[in-house]
C-alpha positions as CSV (number, residue, x, y, z in Angstrom):
1,X,65.1,122.5,69.0
2,X,66.3,125.4,67.0
3,X,67.7,125.9,63.5
4,X,71.4,126.4,63.5
5,X,72.7,126.3,59.9
6,X,76.3,127.0,60.8
7,X,76.9,125.1,64.0
8,X,79.4,122.4,62.9
9,X,82.8,123.1,64.4
10,X,84.7,122.8,61.1
11,X,82.0,124.2,58.8
12,X,83.1,127.0,56.5
13,X,81.1,129.5,54.6
14,X,80.1,128.3,51.1
15,X,81.8,130.4,48.3
16,X,79.4,132.5,46.3
17,X,78.8,131.5,42.7
18,X,79.5,134.1,40.1
19,X,76.3,135.4,38.5
20,X,76.9,133.5,35.3
21,X,77.4,130.2,37.0
22,X,74.4,130.8,39.2
23,X,72.2,131.2,36.1
24,X,73.4,127.8,34.9
25,X,73.6,125.8,38.2
26,X,70.6,127.4,39.9
27,X,71.4,125.9,43.3
28,X,69.1,126.7,46.2
29,X,69.4,126.5,50.0
30,X,67.8,123.4,51.5
31,X,66.5,124.5,54.9
32,X,67.4,122.1,57.7
33,X,67.2,122.0,61.5
34,X,69.8,120.2,63.6
35,X,68.7,118.5,66.8
36,X,71.5,117.6,69.2
37,X,71.6,114.7,71.6
38,X,70.8,116.9,74.6
39,X,67.8,118.5,72.9
40,X,66.4,115.1,71.9
41,X,66.9,113.8,75.5
42,X,65.0,116.8,77.0
43,X,62.2,116.5,74.4
44,X,61.8,112.7,75.0
45,X,61.9,112.9,78.8
46,X,60.1,116.1,79.5
47,X,56.6,114.5,79.3
48,X,57.2,110.7,79.2
49,X,53.5,109.9,79.4
50,X,52.8,112.0,76.3
51,X,55.6,110.3,74.4
52,X,54.3,106.9,75.5
53,X,50.7,107.8,74.4
54,X,52.0,109.0,71.0
55,X,53.9,105.8,70.4
56,X,51.1,103.5,71.5
57,X,48.5,105.4,69.4
58,X,50.7,105.1,66.3
59,X,51.2,101.4,66.9
60,X,47.5,101.0,67.3
61,X,46.9,102.8,64.0
62,X,49.3,100.5,62.3
63,X,47.7,97.4,63.9
64,X,44.2,98.4,62.6
65,X,45.5,99.5,59.2
66,X,44.9,103.2,59.3
67,X,48.6,103.9,59.1
68,X,50.8,102.1,56.5
69,X,54.4,101.3,57.0
70,X,57.2,100.9,54.4
71,X,60.2,99.5,56.2
72,X,62.8,97.6,54.3
73,X,65.0,95.3,56.4
74,X,67.7,97.0,58.4
75,X,71.0,96.7,56.6
76,X,74.1,96.0,58.7
77,X,77.6,96.4,57.3
78,X,80.1,94.7,59.7
79,X,83.7,95.7,59.9
80,X,86.4,93.0,59.8
81,X,86.1,90.8,62.8
82,X,82.4,91.8,63.4
83,X,82.9,93.8,66.5
84,X,81.8,97.1,64.9
85,X,79.4,98.0,62.1
86,X,77.3,100.7,60.6
87,X,73.6,100.3,59.9
88,X,71.1,101.8,57.4
89,X,67.6,102.0,58.7
90,X,64.9,103.6,56.4
91,X,61.2,103.9,57.2
92,X,58.1,105.6,55.8
93,X,54.8,105.9,57.7
94,X,51.7,107.1,55.9
95,X,48.3,108.0,57.2
96,X,45.5,110.3,56.1
97,X,46.9,113.1,58.2
98,X,50.7,112.9,57.5
99,X,53.6,111.2,55.8
100,X,56.9,110.8,57.8
101,X,60.0,109.8,55.8
102,X,63.1,108.9,57.8
103,X,66.4,107.2,57.5
104,X,69.0,106.6,60.2
105,X,72.7,105.9,59.5
106,X,74.2,104.7,62.8
107,X,77.5,103.1,63.7
108,X,78.9,101.0,66.5
109,X,81.9,102.9,67.8
110,X,84.4,100.4,69.3
111,X,87.5,102.6,68.8
112,X,86.1,105.6,70.7
113,X,89.1,107.9,69.8
114,X,87.5,110.9,68.2
115,X,84.2,110.3,69.9
116,X,85.1,108.9,73.4
117,X,82.7,106.9,75.6
118,X,80.0,106.7,73.0
119,X,79.3,103.3,71.5
120,X,76.5,104.5,69.2
121,X,77.3,107.3,66.7
122,X,75.5,108.6,63.7
123,X,72.5,110.7,62.6
124,X,68.8,110.3,61.9
125,X,67.4,112.2,59.0
126,X,63.8,113.4,58.3
127,X,62.9,113.9,54.7
128,X,60.4,116.3,53.3
129,X,57.3,114.3,52.1
130,X,56.9,116.2,48.9
131,X,60.3,117.5,47.9
132,X,62.5,114.8,49.5
133,X,65.2,117.1,50.9
134,X,66.4,116.6,54.4
135,X,64.5,118.8,56.8
136,X,66.0,117.6,60.1
137,X,69.3,116.1,61.2
138,X,69.1,114.5,64.6
139,X,72.0,113.1,66.6
140,X,71.3,109.4,66.9
141,X,72.9,108.3,70.1
142,X,70.3,109.3,72.7
143,X,67.5,109.1,70.2
144,X,68.3,105.4,69.7
145,X,68.6,104.7,73.4
146,X,65.5,106.5,74.4
147,X,63.2,104.9,71.8
148,X,64.6,101.5,72.9
149,X,63.8,102.3,76.5
150,X,60.3,103.4,75.5
151,X,59.9,100.2,73.6
152,X,60.6,98.3,76.8
153,X,57.9,100.3,78.6
154,X,55.4,99.4,75.9
155,X,56.3,95.7,76.4
156,X,55.8,96.1,80.2
157,X,52.4,97.8,79.6
158,X,51.2,95.0,77.2
159,X,52.8,91.9,78.7
160,X,53.3,92.4,82.5
161,X,50.7,91.8,85.2
162,X,53.2,92.5,87.9
163,X,55.4,95.6,87.6
164,X,56.5,96.7,91.1
165,X,60.1,95.4,90.9
166,X,62.6,95.7,88.0
167,X,66.2,94.4,87.6
168,X,68.3,96.1,84.9
169,X,71.3,94.2,83.8
170,X,73.6,96.6,81.9
171,X,73.4,100.2,83.2
172,X,74.4,102.3,80.2
173,X,72.1,104.6,78.2
174,X,69.6,102.0,77.1
175,X,69.3,100.5,80.6
176,X,68.8,103.9,82.1
177,X,66.1,104.9,79.6
178,X,64.3,101.5,80.0
179,X,64.2,102.1,83.8
180,X,63.2,105.7,83.4
181,X,60.2,105.0,81.2
182,X,59.3,101.9,83.3
183,X,59.1,104.1,86.4
184,X,57.6,107.2,84.8
185,X,54.9,105.4,82.7
186,X,54.4,101.8,84.0
187,X,54.5,102.5,87.8
188,X,57.6,100.4,88.6
189,X,58.6,101.4,92.2
190,X,61.7,99.3,93.0
191,X,64.7,99.2,90.5
192,X,68.0,97.5,90.9
193,X,70.8,98.3,88.4
194,X,73.7,95.9,87.8
195,X,76.7,96.3,85.6
196,X,80.2,94.8,85.1
197,X,81.4,98.3,86.0
198,X,79.9,98.8,89.4
199,X,80.3,102.5,89.2
200,X,78.1,102.7,86.2
201,X,75.3,100.9,88.1
202,X,75.6,103.3,91.0
203,X,75.6,106.3,88.6
204,X,72.4,105.1,86.9
205,X,70.6,104.4,90.2
206,X,71.6,107.9,91.5
207,X,70.5,109.7,88.4
208,X,67.1,108.0,88.2
209,X,66.5,108.5,91.9
210,X,67.2,112.2,91.5
211,X,65.0,112.4,88.4
212,X,62.1,110.5,90.0
213,X,62.4,110.9,93.8
214,X,59.4,108.8,94.7
215,X,60.9,105.4,93.6
216,X,63.6,103.2,95.1
217,X,66.8,102.8,93.1
218,X,70.0,101.0,94.0
219,X,73.0,99.3,92.5
220,X,73.2,95.6,93.0
221,X,75.6,92.7,92.5
222,X,74.6,90.1,89.8
223,X,75.3,87.1,92.0
224,X,73.2,88.5,94.8
225,X,70.0,89.3,92.8
226,X,66.7,88.1,94.2
227,X,63.2,87.5,92.8
228,X,61.7,90.2,90.7
229,X,58.7,91.0,88.4
230,X,60.6,92.1,85.3
231,X,64.2,91.8,84.0
232,X,65.7,94.1,81.4
233,X,68.9,93.1,79.6
234,X,70.7,96.0,78.1
235,X,74.3,94.7,77.6
236,X,76.9,94.3,75.0
237,X,77.5,90.7,75.9
238,X,78.7,88.1,73.4
239,X,77.4,85.2,75.6
240,X,74.2,84.6,77.5
241,X,73.7,86.5,80.7
242,X,70.2,85.3,81.5
243,X,68.7,81.8,81.8
244,X,65.4,80.5,83.1
245,X,63.9,81.0,85.7
246,X,65.6,84.5,85.7
247,X,64.9,85.4,89.3
248,X,61.3,84.2,88.7
249,X,60.5,87.2,86.5
250,X,57.2,87.2,84.8
251,X,58.7,89.2,81.9
252,X,62.2,89.2,80.5
253,X,63.1,92.0,78.1
254,X,66.2,91.7,75.9
255,X,67.4,94.9,74.3
256,X,71.2,94.5,73.8
257,X,71.9,91.6,71.4
258,X,71.2,93.5,68.2
259,X,74.0,92.0,66.0
260,X,74.9,88.4,65.3
261,X,78.0,88.3,67.4
262,X,76.0,89.4,70.5
263,X,73.9,87.2,72.8
264,X,72.0,87.8,76.0
265,X,69.7,84.9,76.3
266,X,70.3,81.2,77.1
267,X,68.7,78.9,74.4
268,X,66.6,77.3,77.1
269,X,64.3,80.3,76.8
270,X,63.1,78.9,73.4
271,X,61.0,76.3,75.3
272,X,60.6,78.1,78.6
273,X,58.7,81.3,77.5
274,X,56.3,82.8,75.0
275,X,58.2,85.1,72.7
276,X,57.2,88.6,71.6
277,X,59.0,91.3,69.5
278,X,58.5,94.9,68.5
279,X,58.6,94.1,64.8
280,X,59.4,90.9,63.0
281,X,62.6,92.5,61.7
282,X,64.0,91.8,65.2
283,X,64.2,88.1,64.3
284,X,66.9,88.8,61.7
285,X,69.6,89.4,64.4
286,X,71.0,88.2,67.6
287,X,69.5,85.4,69.7
288,X,66.3,85.0,67.8
289,X,68.1,84.6,64.5
290,X,70.3,81.9,66.0
291,X,67.3,80.0,67.5
292,X,65.4,80.2,64.2
293,X,68.4,78.9,62.3
294,X,68.9,76.0,64.8
295,X,65.2,75.1,64.6
296,X,64.6,75.9,68.3
297,X,61.7,78.1,67.6
298,X,59.2,78.7,64.8
299,X,58.7,82.2,63.4
300,X,54.9,81.6,63.4
301,X,54.9,81.3,67.2
302,X,56.4,84.8,67.7
303,X,54.0,87.7,68.3
304,X,54.8,91.4,67.4
305,X,53.2,94.5,68.8
306,X,50.7,94.6,66.0
307,X,49.6,91.1,66.9
308,X,49.2,92.0,70.5
309,X,47.3,95.2,69.9
310,X,44.9,93.4,67.6
311,X,44.3,90.3,69.7
312,X,45.0,91.7,73.2
313,X,45.3,89.3,76.1
314,X,44.4,86.4,73.9
315,X,48.1,86.2,72.9
316,X,49.3,86.3,76.5
317,X,49.3,82.8,78.2
318,X,48.7,83.0,81.9
319,X,51.3,81.2,84.0
320,X,54.0,81.2,81.3
321,X,57.0,83.4,81.4
322,X,57.2,86.0,78.7
323,X,60.2,87.0,76.7
324,X,60.3,90.3,74.7
325,X,63.1,91.0,72.3
326,X,64.0,94.1,70.4
327,X,67.1,94.5,68.2
328,X,66.2,98.1,67.2
329,X,63.6,99.2,64.8
330,X,63.5,101.9,62.1
331,X,59.8,102.1,62.8
332,X,60.4,103.3,66.3
333,X,63.0,105.8,65.0
334,X,60.4,107.1,62.6
335,X,57.6,107.5,65.2
336,X,60.0,109.0,67.6
337,X,61.2,111.5,65.1
338,X,57.5,112.4,64.4
339,X,57.1,113.1,68.1
340,X,60.2,115.3,68.2
341,X,59.0,117.3,65.2
342,X,55.6,117.8,66.8
343,X,57.3,119.1,70.0
344,X,59.9,121.3,68.4
345,X,60.8,124.6,70.1
346,X,60.3,127.3,67.4
347,X,63.5,128.9,66.2
């Protein structure tokens, strides 16, 4: 990642202040590095095991109290009709070694006129811990998708005892990254992609097979799916696409229903599985919010990553299906941005 202070297509040179005004206004340049989507992708996939270890180590530090987290609830501002929105996601992590301040402003792009074929738009910002100016501006599309895929790999690592075969329903960016990290870090060997757009599933399978030649990847048809170890849901569906027994999967991971109008999971899961989340902020949106409001589940029965890391296997009930849900976490943005900064290419 390199510093490019004048890389915006429509950016114009700032006019020079006259000497007299400069004495009064005293404005100074705020140094800032821009990280584009392609650069973030390369940094987060170049060494997936290293990225995984970074995230797990940070989560362990949070679980044992050596790292503190300040994370206000994610704020979602919906457009009329609720199909699109923008979200404000701040987070600060503090440890004896470092302080990382971050905020992400990300939107759901339904119109896709100026920015075609990209449902997630926006930027993530890293803020200087002492002076509070913005040190880094990071494109948020692939950053958001990759950290969600890595989150799925962490769930597989902590919750799955069988991880040979994976079905991915929804073969966009999030589905691809979830499969990539599952194969690269968790040892998944056989992956089936499905999507309402069959060509998208084929593209995802071909891309992953090319990236990791030793695994088996294919595009499948939803109605012809057979038993599997793990199911990942990465859709934009507004109605459930998965009900028990879900091809007898030991672990079902839901990543797509991150606003109130979306749904991926049948309510039967409330009784059929033990429920886990990345952070408890996940319960404020999508399927879990609906189940809590309807009294189908109790918040006290939901375990987050910190609870898992502190208690280990005591929280995992043998013989029960497990359901992991993420609606997107500012904490995972923050920890991923820290990893990006640590692995910057010098200018």
